[in-house]
PAMAR-467150 format. One record per residue (C-alpha): residue number from 1; residue in three letters; z, x, y. Coordinates in nm, 3 decimals. Layout:
<atoms>
resi->NUM	resn->ALA	z->Z	x->X	y->Y
...
</atoms>
This chain:
<atoms>
resi->1	resn->UNK	z->0.884	x->3.238	y->3.198
resi->2	resn->UNK	z->1.134	x->3.259	y->3.482
resi->3	resn->UNK	z->1.402	x->3.493	y->3.606
resi->4	resn->UNK	z->1.709	x->3.372	y->3.799
resi->5	resn->UNK	z->1.825	x->3.720	y->3.909
resi->6	resn->UNK	z->1.841	x->3.777	y->4.287
resi->7	resn->UNK	z->1.588	x->3.940	y->4.516
resi->8	resn->UNK	z->1.745	x->4.242	y->4.688
resi->9	resn->UNK	z->1.654	x->4.288	y->5.055
resi->10	resn->UNK	z->1.774	x->4.575	y->5.274
resi->11	resn->UNK	z->1.735	x->4.698	y->5.630
resi->12	resn->UNK	z->1.886	x->4.959	y->5.859
resi->13	resn->UNK	z->2.069	x->4.677	y->6.038
resi->14	resn->UNK	z->2.035	x->4.303	y->6.088
resi->15	resn->UNK	z->1.673	x->4.275	y->6.213
resi->16	resn->UNK	z->1.554	x->4.233	y->5.853
resi->17	resn->UNK	z->1.706	x->3.883	y->5.851
resi->18	resn->UNK	z->1.368	x->3.770	y->5.990
resi->19	resn->UNK	z->1.224	x->3.866	y->5.650
resi->20	resn->UNK	z->1.507	x->3.678	y->5.479
resi->21	resn->UNK	z->1.427	x->3.368	y->5.687
resi->22	resn->UNK	z->1.060	x->3.386	y->5.583
resi->23	resn->UNK	z->1.164	x->3.431	y->5.217
resi->24	resn->UNK	z->1.407	x->3.136	y->5.234
resi->25	resn->UNK	z->1.139	x->2.911	y->5.383
resi->26	resn->UNK	z->0.876	x->3.011	y->5.127
resi->27	resn->UNK	z->1.096	x->3.055	y->4.817
resi->28	resn->UNK	z->1.391	x->2.813	y->4.841
resi->29	resn->UNK	z->1.474	x->2.849	y->4.469
resi->30	resn->UNK	z->1.533	x->3.223	y->4.495
resi->31	resn->UNK	z->1.875	x->3.377	y->4.547
resi->32	resn->UNK	z->1.866	x->3.661	y->4.799
resi->33	resn->UNK	z->2.115	x->3.943	y->4.845
resi->34	resn->UNK	z->2.073	x->4.109	y->5.186
resi->35	resn->UNK	z->2.224	x->4.448	y->5.264
resi->36	resn->UNK	z->2.226	x->4.573	y->5.623
resi->37	resn->UNK	z->2.326	x->4.932	y->5.695
resi->38	resn->UNK	z->2.512	x->4.853	y->6.015
resi->39	resn->UNK	z->2.723	x->5.169	y->5.977
resi->40	resn->UNK	z->2.423	x->5.399	y->6.030
resi->41	resn->UNK	z->2.178	x->5.197	y->6.238
resi->42	resn->UNK	z->1.940	x->5.292	y->6.402
resi->43	resn->UNK	z->1.727	x->5.486	y->6.155
resi->44	resn->UNK	z->1.448	x->5.556	y->6.406
resi->45	resn->UNK	z->1.580	x->5.888	y->6.546
resi->46	resn->UNK	z->1.673	x->6.024	y->6.202
resi->47	resn->UNK	z->1.463	x->6.262	y->5.990
resi->48	resn->UNK	z->1.243	x->6.139	y->5.706
resi->49	resn->UNK	z->1.467	x->6.311	y->5.450
resi->50	resn->UNK	z->1.775	x->6.135	y->5.586
resi->51	resn->UNK	z->1.602	x->5.795	y->5.592
resi->52	resn->UNK	z->1.490	x->5.844	y->5.231
resi->53	resn->UNK	z->1.845	x->5.934	y->5.127
resi->54	resn->UNK	z->1.988	x->5.627	y->5.300
resi->55	resn->UNK	z->1.720	x->5.404	y->5.147
resi->56	resn->UNK	z->1.799	x->5.529	y->4.796
resi->57	resn->UNK	z->2.171	x->5.461	y->4.848
resi->58	resn->UNK	z->2.106	x->5.103	y->4.964
resi->59	resn->UNK	z->1.858	x->5.039	y->4.683
resi->60	resn->UNK	z->2.112	x->5.163	y->4.425
resi->61	resn->UNK	z->2.374	x->4.926	y->4.570
resi->62	resn->UNK	z->2.134	x->4.631	y->4.535
resi->63	resn->UNK	z->2.040	x->4.732	y->4.181
resi->64	resn->UNK	z->2.412	x->4.719	y->4.095
resi->65	resn->UNK	z->2.391	x->4.352	y->4.199
resi->66	resn->UNK	z->2.119	x->4.305	y->3.933
resi->67	resn->UNK	z->1.824	x->4.271	y->4.174
resi->68	resn->UNK	z->1.493	x->4.184	y->4.007
resi->69	resn->UNK	z->1.293	x->4.313	y->4.305
resi->70	resn->UNK	z->1.356	x->4.526	y->4.614
resi->71	resn->UNK	z->1.224	x->4.422	y->4.955
resi->72	resn->UNK	z->1.238	x->4.690	y->5.225
resi->73	resn->UNK	z->1.278	x->4.477	y->5.539
resi->74	resn->UNK	z->1.253	x->4.776	y->5.772
resi->75	resn->UNK	z->0.938	x->4.933	y->5.917
resi->76	resn->UNK	z->1.098	x->5.279	y->5.949
resi->77	resn->UNK	z->1.201	x->5.288	y->5.581
resi->78	resn->UNK	z->0.868	x->5.134	y->5.474
resi->79	resn->UNK	z->0.683	x->5.408	y->5.661
resi->80	resn->UNK	z->0.862	x->5.705	y->5.498
resi->81	resn->UNK	z->1.049	x->5.602	y->5.181
resi->82	resn->UNK	z->0.841	x->5.350	y->4.989
resi->83	resn->UNK	z->0.676	x->5.599	y->4.745
resi->84	resn->UNK	z->1.018	x->5.749	y->4.662
resi->85	resn->UNK	z->1.173	x->5.406	y->4.599
resi->86	resn->UNK	z->0.877	x->5.299	y->4.383
resi->87	resn->UNK	z->0.914	x->5.611	y->4.168
resi->88	resn->UNK	z->1.292	x->5.580	y->4.130
resi->89	resn->UNK	z->1.324	x->5.213	y->4.033
resi->90	resn->UNK	z->1.166	x->5.011	y->3.756
resi->91	resn->UNK	z->1.166	x->4.681	y->3.950
resi->92	resn->UNK	z->0.886	x->4.591	y->4.196
resi->93	resn->UNK	z->0.938	x->4.742	y->4.543
resi->94	resn->UNK	z->0.762	x->4.610	y->4.853
resi->95	resn->UNK	z->0.779	x->4.699	y->5.222
resi->96	resn->UNK	z->0.664	x->4.523	y->5.537
resi->97	resn->UNK	z->0.379	x->4.751	y->5.646
resi->98	resn->UNK	z->0.120	x->4.694	y->5.373
resi->99	resn->UNK	z->0.134	x->4.310	y->5.391
resi->100	resn->UNK	z->0.119	x->4.320	y->5.773
resi->101	resn->UNK	z->-0.181	x->4.552	y->5.772
resi->102	resn->UNK	z->-0.362	x->4.339	y->5.515
resi->103	resn->UNK	z->-0.306	x->4.023	y->5.721
resi->104	resn->UNK	z->-0.427	x->4.199	y->6.037
resi->105	resn->UNK	z->-0.754	x->4.299	y->5.870
resi->106	resn->UNK	z->-0.809	x->3.939	y->5.764
resi->107	resn->UNK	z->-0.733	x->3.813	y->6.117
resi->108	resn->UNK	z->-0.935	x->4.054	y->6.332
resi->109	resn->UNK	z->-1.281	x->3.955	y->6.446
resi->110	resn->UNK	z->-1.378	x->4.260	y->6.654
resi->111	resn->UNK	z->-1.213	x->4.520	y->6.424
resi->112	resn->UNK	z->-0.968	x->4.624	y->6.696
resi->113	resn->UNK	z->-0.603	x->4.577	y->6.601
resi->114	resn->UNK	z->-0.298	x->4.640	y->6.817
resi->115	resn->UNK	z->0.041	x->4.741	y->6.675
resi->116	resn->UNK	z->0.377	x->4.736	y->6.853
resi->117	resn->UNK	z->0.694	x->4.882	y->6.705
resi->118	resn->UNK	z->0.980	x->5.124	y->6.753
resi->119	resn->UNK	z->0.909	x->5.484	y->6.847
resi->120	resn->UNK	z->0.972	x->5.598	y->6.487
resi->121	resn->UNK	z->0.728	x->5.350	y->6.334
resi->122	resn->UNK	z->0.455	x->5.419	y->6.589
resi->123	resn->UNK	z->0.508	x->5.795	y->6.559
resi->124	resn->UNK	z->0.470	x->5.773	y->6.178
resi->125	resn->UNK	z->0.117	x->5.631	y->6.208
resi->126	resn->UNK	z->0.197	x->5.417	y->5.903
resi->127	resn->UNK	z->0.004	x->5.111	y->6.022
resi->128	resn->UNK	z->-0.300	x->5.321	y->6.114
resi->129	resn->UNK	z->-0.297	x->5.473	y->5.765
resi->130	resn->UNK	z->-0.254	x->5.136	y->5.593
resi->131	resn->UNK	z->-0.530	x->4.975	y->5.801
resi->132	resn->UNK	z->-0.784	x->5.256	y->5.767
resi->133	resn->UNK	z->-0.716	x->5.288	y->5.393
resi->134	resn->UNK	z->-0.877	x->4.947	y->5.350
resi->135	resn->UNK	z->-1.126	x->4.952	y->5.637
resi->136	resn->UNK	z->-1.212	x->5.284	y->5.801
resi->137	resn->UNK	z->-1.414	x->5.105	y->6.072
resi->138	resn->UNK	z->-1.106	x->4.942	y->6.219
resi->139	resn->UNK	z->-0.977	x->5.067	y->6.555
resi->140	resn->UNK	z->-0.602	x->5.071	y->6.611
resi->141	resn->UNK	z->-0.418	x->5.078	y->6.945
resi->142	resn->UNK	z->-0.045	x->5.138	y->6.903
resi->143	resn->UNK	z->0.238	x->5.107	y->7.151
resi->144	resn->UNK	z->0.606	x->5.190	y->7.114
resi->145	resn->UNK	z->0.827	x->4.925	y->7.276
resi->146	resn->UNK	z->1.176	x->5.079	y->7.278
resi->147	resn->UNK	z->1.334	x->4.825	y->7.513
resi->148	resn->UNK	z->1.256	x->4.518	y->7.300
resi->149	resn->UNK	z->1.520	x->4.570	y->7.030
resi->150	resn->UNK	z->1.810	x->4.609	y->7.279
resi->151	resn->UNK	z->1.692	x->4.298	y->7.467
resi->152	resn->UNK	z->1.678	x->4.101	y->7.140
resi->153	resn->UNK	z->2.021	x->4.224	y->7.033
resi->154	resn->UNK	z->2.162	x->4.115	y->7.370
resi->155	resn->UNK	z->2.032	x->3.764	y->7.292
resi->156	resn->UNK	z->1.778	x->3.768	y->7.579
resi->157	resn->UNK	z->1.512	x->3.591	y->7.373
resi->158	resn->UNK	z->1.400	x->3.349	y->7.644
resi->159	resn->UNK	z->1.458	x->3.542	y->7.962
resi->160	resn->UNK	z->1.250	x->3.646	y->8.262
resi->161	resn->UNK	z->1.347	x->4.012	y->8.224
resi->162	resn->UNK	z->1.229	x->4.017	y->7.861
resi->163	resn->UNK	z->0.905	x->3.841	y->7.957
resi->164	resn->UNK	z->0.833	x->4.106	y->8.220
resi->165	resn->UNK	z->0.904	x->4.392	y->7.978
resi->166	resn->UNK	z->0.671	x->4.235	y->7.719
resi->167	resn->UNK	z->0.390	x->4.204	y->7.974
resi->168	resn->UNK	z->0.443	x->4.566	y->8.081
resi->169	resn->UNK	z->0.417	x->4.689	y->7.721
resi->170	resn->UNK	z->0.119	x->4.471	y->7.629
resi->171	resn->UNK	z->-0.098	x->4.537	y->7.936
resi->172	resn->UNK	z->-0.257	x->4.860	y->7.796
resi->173	resn->UNK	z->-0.332	x->4.687	y->7.464
resi->174	resn->UNK	z->-0.493	x->4.392	y->7.640
resi->175	resn->UNK	z->-0.697	x->4.635	y->7.851
resi->176	resn->UNK	z->-0.811	x->4.799	y->7.524
resi->177	resn->UNK	z->-0.945	x->4.454	y->7.418
resi->178	resn->UNK	z->-0.754	x->4.414	y->7.095
resi->179	resn->UNK	z->-0.801	x->4.073	y->6.930
resi->180	resn->UNK	z->-0.506	x->4.093	y->6.687
resi->181	resn->UNK	z->-0.150	x->4.217	y->6.736
resi->182	resn->UNK	z->0.086	x->4.323	y->6.457
resi->183	resn->UNK	z->0.458	x->4.282	y->6.518
resi->184	resn->UNK	z->0.555	x->4.615	y->6.361
resi->185	resn->UNK	z->0.933	x->4.570	y->6.382
resi->186	resn->UNK	z->1.139	x->4.313	y->6.195
resi->187	resn->UNK	z->1.328	x->4.226	y->6.516
resi->188	resn->UNK	z->1.010	x->4.121	y->6.696
resi->189	resn->UNK	z->0.951	x->3.781	y->6.529
resi->190	resn->UNK	z->1.252	x->3.664	y->6.731
resi->191	resn->UNK	z->1.029	x->3.715	y->7.038
resi->192	resn->UNK	z->0.710	x->3.572	y->6.887
resi->193	resn->UNK	z->0.695	x->3.277	y->7.130
resi->194	resn->UNK	z->0.735	x->3.504	y->7.435
resi->195	resn->UNK	z->0.483	x->3.756	y->7.299
resi->196	resn->UNK	z->0.232	x->3.478	y->7.223
resi->197	resn->UNK	z->0.265	x->3.354	y->7.582
resi->198	resn->UNK	z->0.188	x->3.702	y->7.715
resi->199	resn->UNK	z->-0.113	x->3.743	y->7.485
resi->200	resn->UNK	z->-0.281	x->3.408	y->7.552
resi->201	resn->UNK	z->-0.479	x->3.200	y->7.304
resi->202	resn->UNK	z->-0.751	x->3.453	y->7.219
resi->203	resn->UNK	z->-0.534	x->3.714	y->7.046
resi->204	resn->UNK	z->-0.396	x->3.651	y->6.700
resi->205	resn->UNK	z->-0.037	x->3.742	y->6.624
resi->206	resn->UNK	z->0.050	x->3.892	y->6.284
resi->207	resn->UNK	z->0.414	x->3.855	y->6.181
resi->208	resn->UNK	z->0.489	x->4.121	y->5.917
resi->209	resn->UNK	z->0.797	x->3.925	y->5.803
resi->210	resn->UNK	z->0.588	x->3.618	y->5.715
resi->211	resn->UNK	z->0.326	x->3.827	y->5.540
resi->212	resn->UNK	z->0.589	x->4.021	y->5.348
resi->213	resn->UNK	z->0.727	x->3.690	y->5.216
resi->214	resn->UNK	z->0.377	x->3.588	y->5.105
resi->215	resn->UNK	z->0.335	x->3.919	y->4.922
resi->216	resn->UNK	z->0.676	x->3.878	y->4.752
resi->217	resn->UNK	z->0.572	x->3.534	y->4.626
resi->218	resn->UNK	z->0.247	x->3.678	y->4.485
resi->219	resn->UNK	z->0.435	x->3.953	y->4.299
resi->220	resn->UNK	z->0.694	x->3.711	y->4.157
resi->221	resn->UNK	z->0.417	x->3.483	y->4.031
resi->222	resn->UNK	z->0.210	x->3.768	y->3.889
resi->223	resn->UNK	z->0.505	x->3.920	y->3.701
resi->224	resn->UNK	z->0.666	x->3.588	y->3.595
resi->225	resn->UNK	z->0.980	x->3.665	y->3.796
resi->226	resn->UNK	z->1.021	x->3.335	y->3.981
resi->227	resn->UNK	z->1.355	x->3.158	y->3.953
resi->228	resn->UNK	z->1.349	x->2.822	y->3.768
resi->229	resn->UNK	z->1.244	x->2.530	y->3.988
resi->230	resn->UNK	z->1.582	x->2.370	y->3.913
resi->231	resn->UNK	z->1.769	x->2.661	y->4.079
resi->232	resn->UNK	z->1.913	x->2.620	y->4.425
resi->233	resn->UNK	z->1.872	x->2.959	y->4.585
resi->234	resn->UNK	z->2.168	x->3.114	y->4.762
resi->235	resn->UNK	z->2.190	x->3.374	y->5.038
resi->236	resn->UNK	z->2.450	x->3.650	y->5.029
resi->237	resn->UNK	z->2.479	x->3.894	y->5.321
resi->238	resn->UNK	z->2.658	x->4.229	y->5.293
resi->239	resn->UNK	z->2.692	x->4.489	y->5.568
resi->240	resn->UNK	z->2.807	x->4.850	y->5.555
resi->241	resn->UNK	z->3.018	x->4.806	y->5.870
resi->242	resn->UNK	z->3.144	x->4.523	y->6.088
resi->243	resn->UNK	z->2.867	x->4.333	y->6.265
resi->244	resn->UNK	z->2.828	x->4.310	y->6.640
resi->245	resn->UNK	z->2.715	x->4.010	y->6.846
resi->246	resn->UNK	z->2.357	x->4.038	y->6.720
resi->247	resn->UNK	z->2.458	x->3.877	y->6.391
resi->248	resn->UNK	z->2.539	x->3.558	y->6.583
resi->249	resn->UNK	z->2.212	x->3.585	y->6.779
resi->250	resn->UNK	z->2.015	x->3.616	y->6.455
resi->251	resn->UNK	z->2.209	x->3.339	y->6.282
resi->252	resn->UNK	z->2.144	x->3.096	y->6.568
resi->253	resn->UNK	z->1.781	x->3.192	y->6.634
resi->254	resn->UNK	z->1.682	x->3.190	y->6.266
resi->255	resn->UNK	z->1.907	x->2.898	y->6.168
resi->256	resn->UNK	z->2.031	x->3.083	y->5.862
resi->257	resn->UNK	z->2.347	x->2.981	y->5.682
resi->258	resn->UNK	z->2.504	x->3.278	y->5.507
resi->259	resn->UNK	z->2.872	x->3.197	y->5.509
resi->260	resn->UNK	z->3.121	x->3.480	y->5.481
resi->261	resn->UNK	z->2.988	x->3.834	y->5.526
resi->262	resn->UNK	z->3.076	x->4.087	y->5.257
resi->263	resn->UNK	z->3.174	x->4.433	y->5.376
resi->264	resn->UNK	z->3.015	x->4.695	y->5.150
resi->265	resn->UNK	z->3.155	x->5.034	y->5.257
resi->266	resn->UNK	z->2.949	x->5.343	y->5.186
resi->267	resn->UNK	z->3.084	x->5.598	y->4.941
</atoms>
């Protein structure tokens, strides 16, 4: 059995395109509809109730496009809205936190995992909960890195200033002797090379975008939802407001071809 309907992916902005890139690489036959809420980004400072309301609106919009699955490509939404989305919709719903936590537990050797993310994600404790739910012996050191997203959105991916900020943020985690680091923000894979340089060879890097794509593939296979092998998957990108320069940064860095952007105004 197969199912040619699209996979719906949404994020508070454009950072979730790292998840789209991982999905395109792993599942080239799948059509993906990406919806970025550029009108209301960032979600981090907003209340949990507001984030849940926004997430439901975006999910409804993707369901109107006949999505066979919903991928929440946003750590903030994954940390507060996933149970609500799972209850409300009959299609499979997956976020980025669970797959990232699972991969970190497989990677760690000394049971000490580091997590970096936005203030909202770190404050939620979502990764700690996901990690300890599977292994309550694991130690977690978390660090909010609020300057990284602005640096990424300015296109400073390979820049001395960014390198120095990364080192400043990672120093306490290195001093704590973590052996695995989770990139707990969908923007951060754009800095994976710079972060890996700062960490050295001994610390394993866990990209939640890559692991989310792996989990999506497993669900599609398990529920017989894969598109036919003869399909040539397409990518459609819709935004709730005009994009800024970061769309070009993401397009170039991820080498994604998504043609004309659809504007999807909010009601």
